[in-house]
C-alpha positions in Angstrom: 103.0 94.2 83.2 101.5 95.3 80.0 102.1 99.0 78.9 98.0 98.4 77.4 96.9 99.6 80.3 98.7 102.6 81.5 97.1 106.1 81.2 98.0 108.7 78.5 100.8 110.9 79.3 100.2 114.4 79.6 103.3 115.6 78.4 102.5 113.9 74.8 98.8 114.0 74.9 97.4 117.6 76.5 94.4 116.5 79.4 92.0 118.2 77.6 92.7 115.8 74.4 91.5 112.1 74.4 88.9 110.0 74.9 87.6 111.2 78.3 87.5 107.9 80.3 88.5 107.7 84.1 92.0 108.3 84.8 92.9 108.5 81.0 93.2 104.9 80.8 92.0 102.5 78.0 88.8 100.7 77.9 89.0 97.1 78.6 86.6 94.1 79.5 86.9 93.5 83.3 88.5 90.1 82.3 91.3 91.6 81.1 91.8 93.8 84.5 92.0 93.0 88.3 90.0 96.8 88.8 87.7 97.5 86.6 86.3 101.1 87.0 82.7 101.3 86.1 80.1 104.2 86.0 76.9 103.7 86.9 74.7 106.7 85.7 71.8 106.1 87.9 69.3 108.4 90.1 65.6 106.5 89.9 66.2 106.7 93.6 66.9 109.9 94.5 63.9 111.3 97.0 64.2 115.0 95.7 66.8 116.7 93.5 67.6 114.4 90.6 71.1 115.1 88.6 73.7 111.7 89.9 72.8 110.2 86.4 75.2 112.2 85.1 78.2 111.7 88.0 79.9 109.3 85.6 80.5 111.7 82.6 81.8 114.8 84.6 83.4 112.2 86.8 85.4 111.0 84.0 86.1 114.9 82.5 87.7 115.8 85.7 89.5 112.6 86.3 92.0 113.4 83.4 93.7 116.0 86.4 94.8 112.8 88.3 98.4 111.9 87.7 99.9 108.6 88.3 101.9 108.6 91.3 100.2 109.2 94.7 102.3 112.2 96.7 101.8 110.2 99.8 103.1 106.6 98.9 105.1 107.3 96.4 103.5 104.4 94.4 101.5 104.4 91.2 98.5 101.5 90.9 98.6 101.3 87.4 102.7 99.9 88.1 101.1 97.4 90.5 98.3 95.6 88.8 96.4 95.9 85.3 93.1 98.8 85.7 90.7 100.2 83.0 87.7 101.8 82.3 85.3 99.2 82.0 82.2 101.3 80.3 78.8 102.0 81.5 76.5 100.1 83.7 73.7 100.1 81.7 70.3 100.6 83.1 66.2 101.1 82.3 65.8 105.0 83.3 61.9 104.5 83.1 62.0 100.7 85.3 63.5 100.8 88.9 62.9 97.1 89.7 64.3 96.5 86.4 67.5 98.5 86.8 68.6 96.5 90.4 68.3 93.4 88.3 70.5 94.9 85.5 72.9 96.5 87.9 73.1 92.9 90.3 74.0 91.0 87.0 76.9 93.3 85.6 78.3 93.3 89.0 78.2 89.4 89.4 79.6 88.9 86.2 82.2 91.5 86.8 82.9 89.4 90.2 83.2 86.3 87.9 85.4 87.8 86.0 88.0 88.0 88.8 87.9 91.6 88.9 87.4 94.2 91.8 84.8 97.2 90.9 85.3 100.6 91.5 82.2 102.6 90.7 81.4 106.0 89.9 77.3 106.6 90.7 74.7 107.2 90.7 72.4 107.7 93.5 73.0 105.6 97.0 70.3 103.4 95.8 73.4 101.4 93.5 74.9 99.9 96.5 72.1 97.7 97.2 72.3 95.7 93.6 76.2 96.1 93.5 76.4 94.0 96.5 73.8 91.6 95.4 75.5 90.8 92.8 79.0 90.7 95.2 78.3 89.5 98.2 77.4 85.9 97.0 78.9 83.9 99.2 77.3 85.3 102.5 77.6 88.7 104.5 80.1 91.5 104.2 81.0 93.9 106.5 80.6 97.9 105.3 82.4 100.7 106.0 80.2 103.8 104.9 81.1 107.4 104.6 78.2 109.7 104.8 75.9 112.5 106.2 72.9 110.0 105.7 72.5 106.7 107.5 70.6 105.0 104.5 68.9 102.5 106.9 65.2 103.7 106.5 62.2 101.6 105.9 60.1 103.1 103.3 59.5 106.7 101.5 56.3 107.9 99.6 53.7 105.7 100.6 55.6 102.7 101.2 58.3 102.7 98.3 61.0 100.4 99.8 63.8 101.0 97.2 64.9 104.7 96.7 69.0 106.5 98.0 67.4 106.2 101.7 66.9 102.7 102.5 69.6 100.9 100.6 71.2 99.5 103.5 68.0 98.4 105.0 67.4 96.4 102.2 71.1 95.1 102.4 70.8 93.7 106.1 67.6 92.1 105.6 68.6 90.3 102.5 71.5 89.2 104.3 74.3 90.9 102.4 75.8 93.0 104.5 76.5 91.9 108.5 75.3 94.6 110.9 78.1 94.1 113.4 80.6 94.4 110.6 79.4 97.9 109.7 80.0 101.3 110.4 78.8 104.8 109.4 81.2 107.7 109.5 80.2 111.2 109.5 76.5 111.5 110.1 74.8 114.4 110.9 71.7 117.0 110.1 68.2 117.6 111.1 66.1 114.2 110.4 62.6 113.9 109.5 61.6 111.7 112.5 63.1 111.0 116.0 63.4 107.1 115.0 65.3 107.5 112.0 68.2 105.7 113.5 66.2 103.3 115.2 66.4 100.4 113.0 70.6 100.7 112.5 71.1 101.0 115.9 68.9 98.1 116.9 70.4 95.6 114.4 74.2 96.5 115.7 75.6 99.3 113.2 78.2 101.7 114.4 77.0 104.9 114.1 79.8 107.9 114.2 78.1 110.8 113.8 80.3 114.1 112.9 80.8 115.6 116.2 82.5 112.2 117.6 84.2 112.0 114.4 85.8 115.7 115.2 86.5 115.3 119.0 88.3 111.9 118.9 89.7 112.6 115.0 90.3 110.2 112.2 93.0 107.8 113.0 91.4 106.8 116.0 87.8 106.6 114.8 89.4 104.5 111.5 91.2 102.2 114.0 88.0 101.5 115.5 86.5 100.9 111.8 89.1 98.7 111.0 88.5 96.7 114.2 85.1 96.3 113.5 85.4 94.6 110.0 88.2 92.7 110.6 90.3 90.6 108.4 87.2 89.6 106.5 85.9 90.7 103.4 84.6 94.3 103.2 82.9 96.7 100.5 83.5 100.5 101.1 81.0 103.3 100.1 81.4 106.8 100.0 79.2 109.4 99.4 80.2 112.9 98.5 77.5 114.2 101.0 79.4 113.1 103.5 81.9 116.4 102.7 80.9 119.7 103.6 79.2 121.1 100.9 81.5 124.4 101.1 84.0 122.1 99.3 81.4 119.5 97.5 78.4 121.4 96.9 77.1 119.6 93.7 74.8 116.6 95.7 71.4 116.6 96.0 71.2 116.2 99.9 73.6 118.5 101.3 74.3 118.5 105.1 76.3 121.5 106.2 79.2 120.9 108.9 80.7 118.0 107.5 84.7 116.8 107.4 86.8 118.3 105.2 88.3 116.7 101.8 91.8 116.6 103.7 90.2 114.3 106.2 88.1 112.4 103.6 91.5 111.4 102.1 93.1 110.2 105.4 90.1 108.1 105.9 90.4 106.7 102.6 93.9 106.0 103.3 93.5 104.0 106.3 91.6 101.7 104.8 94.9 100.1 103.3 95.4 96.7 104.6 91.8 95.2 104.8 90.0 92.5 102.5 88.4 94.9 100.4 85.7 93.3 97.4 85.1 96.6 96.1 83.8 100.3 96.6 82.0 103.3 95.4 81.6 107.0 95.2 78.2 108.5 95.0 76.1 111.3 94.6 77.8 113.3 92.4 75.1 115.6 90.6 77.3 118.1 88.1 73.9 120.3 87.4 74.4 121.3 91.1 78.3 122.6 90.4 78.5 123.5 87.4 82.2 124.9 88.2 83.1 121.3 88.9 84.6 121.2 91.9 82.3 118.0 93.3 83.4 116.1 90.8 87.0 116.7 90.8 86.8 115.8 94.2 85.1 112.7 93.8 87.9 111.6 91.2 90.2 112.5 93.6 88.9 109.9 96.4 88.5 108.1 93.5 92.0 108.0 93.2 92.8 107.2 96.5 90.5 104.2 96.6 92.1 103.1 93.8 95.5 102.5 95.2 94.0 100.7 98.0 92.3 98.7 96.2 95.6 98.1 93.9 97.1 96.9 97.8 94.5 94.2 97.8 95.2 92.9 94.5 98.7 92.8 95.3 98.3 90.8 98.4 95.9 88.2 97.3 98.4 87.7 94.5 101.5 86.7 96.6 
C-alpha cells in the first residue's frame, strides 16, 4: 500500500490549511484508486428550493473534520484500500438532459477503471444517471434512506426527470430490480393519495418512519439485507432522511426523521453486502450557514467509505 493515498496528518498540517479535498485526501484519477470519491454539483432536478449544486464544496470543507480510524471497528479505510478525491463530475447548468448524459458517461468511465464510486451530490436526480453508468450488467438492488419515495411519475406539465422521479425511471429502464429495492424513513404529507401506488405495485418495500421507530434499526436493516441478498446493490442516502433538527440544510425538509445516531447505525449494518457504489445527496448549504448539515453528510460519507472499503477487500481475496 502506497502512502500516496493517505489523508493529511492534522498533527502536521492544521485542518484549516491545505487544499479542501474530501477527507483531506490527495487528488487522483479513478484508474489509480479502489474507491473514487466524487463531487456532483447539480440541482437542475430540484422542484422547489435549489442549492444542492453547492453541496460538494461544503461537504469537502466539513470533511476536513473527519479522522482516519473508525471508533467502533478500530479500522482505517486508508490502511485497507486506495482512496482519493477524484474531482467533480462536470455538467451543463443550462441543459438537464445533456447533464444526465455527461453524468452517466462519467460513471461508466469510473466503472471501467475498476473503482467503486462514493458520490457527494447534488440533488437526488443524480442517482439515475449514476445507475445508468454502473448497472450495465443487469438490474441491481437498491437501499434508499430518505424522507421521500422519489418514484413519482411527472411534475410541472409532464417533466419526467426531477429529484422526485429518479427511481421510477430507474425501474422503468431496467437499472433497478423493484423486488430488491427498499426505502427506509419515508414520511410527511403527500400531494396525492396515490403517490406511493407505483412503488407498491412493482414490489418496492416501503418502511415508513413509524415502522422504523417501532421495530428498531437492527430489525429493519436485517430485512433490508434479506431483500437485496448477496447480489450487486447500490446505496443512496438522502440527507433529508435525517430529522431537520439535526440536518436543516436541505431543499425539502420533513420533520420526524431518524437521528444521526440511527443513520450511522443503519449504514454500519450495510457491511458485508455486495455494493457497487453509494451516494449522499440533497445537502443544500445555503439553508444551513452553520455547516451542520454538511458535517453530518461528510460523517455519513465516512461511514459509507468504511463499508465500501470492506467490499474492496473481500473482492481482492
